[in-house]
C-alpha positions in Angstrom: 74.5 103.5 31.1 72.1 105.0 33.8 68.5 104.8 33.9 65.4 106.2 35.7 62.7 103.8 36.3 59.5 105.4 37.5 56.5 103.4 38.3 53.0 104.4 39.1 50.9 102.1 41.3 47.2 101.2 40.5 44.9 102.6 43.2 44.2 100.4 46.2 47.1 98.0 46.0 48.6 98.8 49.5 47.6 95.4 50.7 49.1 93.6 47.8 52.3 95.7 48.0 52.6 94.6 51.7 52.1 91.0 50.9 54.8 91.1 48.2 57.3 93.5 49.9 59.8 90.7 51.2 60.0 89.2 47.7 60.4 92.7 46.3 63.3 93.4 48.7 65.0 90.2 47.8 64.8 91.2 44.1 66.4 94.5 45.0 69.2 92.9 46.9 70.2 90.8 43.9 70.9 94.3 42.1 72.7 96.3 44.8 75.8 97.0 42.8 73.7 98.3 39.8 71.3 100.4 42.0 72.1 104.2 42.8 68.7 105.0 44.4 65.7 103.1 45.1 62.5 103.8 47.1 58.9 104.2 47.0 56.8 107.1 45.8 54.1 108.2 48.5 51.3 110.6 49.0 52.7 113.8 50.6 51.4 112.8 54.0 53.6 109.7 53.7 50.5 107.4 54.4 50.1 105.6 51.1 52.5 104.2 48.4 51.8 105.5 44.9 54.7 104.0 43.0 58.4 103.4 42.8 61.4 105.0 41.7 64.8 103.6 40.8 68.0 105.2 39.5 70.0 102.2 38.2 72.9 101.3 35.9 72.4 98.8 33.1 73.9 98.4 29.7 70.7 99.2 27.7 67.0 99.5 27.8 66.4 95.7 27.3 68.3 95.1 30.7 66.2 97.6 32.4 63.0 96.0 31.1 64.0 92.6 32.2 64.9 93.9 35.5 61.6 95.7 36.3 59.6 92.9 34.6 61.0 90.4 37.0 60.2 92.6 40.1 57.6 91.0 42.2 55.7 94.1 42.3 55.4 94.0 38.7 54.5 90.3 38.6 51.8 91.0 41.2 50.2 93.6 38.9 50.8 96.5 41.2 52.0 98.9 38.6 49.7 100.8 36.2 52.4 102.4 34.3 56.3 102.1 34.1 58.4 104.8 32.6 62.0 104.1 31.7 64.3 107.0 30.5 68.1 107.2 30.2 69.6 109.4 32.8 73.0 110.9 33.2 74.1 111.4 36.8 75.7 114.8 37.5 76.9 113.9 41.0 78.5 110.8 42.5 76.0 110.3 45.3 74.6 106.8 45.9 71.9 105.8 48.3 74.1 103.4 50.2 76.7 106.1 50.9 74.5 109.2 51.2 74.5 111.0 54.6 70.9 111.3 55.4 69.4 114.1 57.4 66.8 114.2 60.0 63.4 116.0 59.8 63.5 116.4 56.0 61.5 115.1 53.2 62.6 113.9 49.8 61.0 114.6 46.4 61.8 113.4 42.8 61.3 116.3 40.4 60.8 114.9 37.0 61.0 117.6 34.1 60.3 117.1 30.5 61.6 119.6 27.9 59.6 121.5 25.3 60.4 120.6 21.7 63.4 122.2 20.2 64.9 123.1 23.6 68.5 122.2 22.8 69.6 125.8 21.8 68.1 127.3 25.0 69.6 124.6 27.2 72.9 125.3 25.8 72.7 128.9 26.5 71.5 128.4 30.1 73.5 125.3 31.0 76.1 127.0 33.2 73.5 129.1 35.0 71.5 126.0 35.6 74.5 124.0 37.0 75.6 127.0 39.3 72.0 127.3 40.6 71.8 123.6 41.5 75.4 123.7 42.8 74.4 126.5 45.2 71.6 124.5 46.7 74.3 122.3 48.3 73.0 119.3 50.2 69.3 120.0 49.4 70.0 118.1 46.1 70.6 114.4 46.4 70.9 113.5 42.9 70.4 115.3 39.5 71.1 114.8 35.8 69.7 115.2 32.4 67.2 112.7 30.9 68.2 111.6 27.3 67.0 109.6 24.3 68.1 106.0 24.5 71.1 106.7 22.1 72.4 109.5 24.5 72.4 111.9 21.6 69.6 114.3 22.8 68.5 115.7 26.1 64.6 115.5 26.7 64.4 116.5 30.3 65.8 116.4 33.8 65.5 114.4 37.0 66.3 115.7 40.5 66.1 114.1 44.0 65.7 116.8 46.6 66.0 116.7 50.3 64.1 119.5 51.8 61.4 120.5 54.5 58.5 119.9 52.5 56.9 120.1 49.1 56.5 124.0 49.3 60.3 124.3 49.6 60.8 121.9 46.6 58.5 124.0 44.5 60.1 127.1 45.5 63.4 126.0 44.7 62.5 124.9 41.3 60.5 128.1 40.6 63.7 130.0 40.3 65.8 127.4 38.5 67.2 128.9 35.2 65.8 126.2 32.7 62.3 126.3 34.4 62.3 130.2 34.4 63.2 130.2 30.7 60.4 127.5 29.9 62.9 124.9 28.8 60.5 122.5 30.7 57.1 122.0 29.4 56.1 119.6 32.1 57.3 119.3 35.8 56.1 116.9 38.4 56.9 116.6 42.1 56.4 113.3 44.0 57.2 112.4 47.6 60.0 109.8 47.6 61.3 107.8 50.5 64.8 106.2 50.8 63.9 102.5 50.3 65.6 99.2 50.5 68.7 98.6 48.3 
């Protein structure tokens, strides 16, 4: 099973983060095989860390919780909130093998479906896939977010590689699920390739 772990930092924790970063990296190193993507969330100008994002492979939620609870950032009290959701990758890209581009920015787009979206999702699924396929290498990773049992889709997660936030927002404005209001909420956060 694959999971998205999205953490939001408490304000004013940059110094604590810097003091803990080497222990944090050692923790990440012990999960290299399980990690698909890992890196910090930053303010749009790239000057301040505001959280952490991982796409990771574990057998169940309990293993995810154990992993993030043992992270030195968690133990140091850096995170204000930790969100764990089951994720199904639609692409085979992984951070360790992804060909990075110069002069681009990366964003995590986290989408949450409205209630009773299943029928509309089914109707638009191929249009959704075709649209994202056409974006080519602007999409690093993508896939649906699901309930823990994998039976129901509750949203989508995408990693984009674009010029800036304006381009990221413009690309999602025309995405079929978004245009049809499958999503009730959508957030964009600057993400940076981190240590795996």
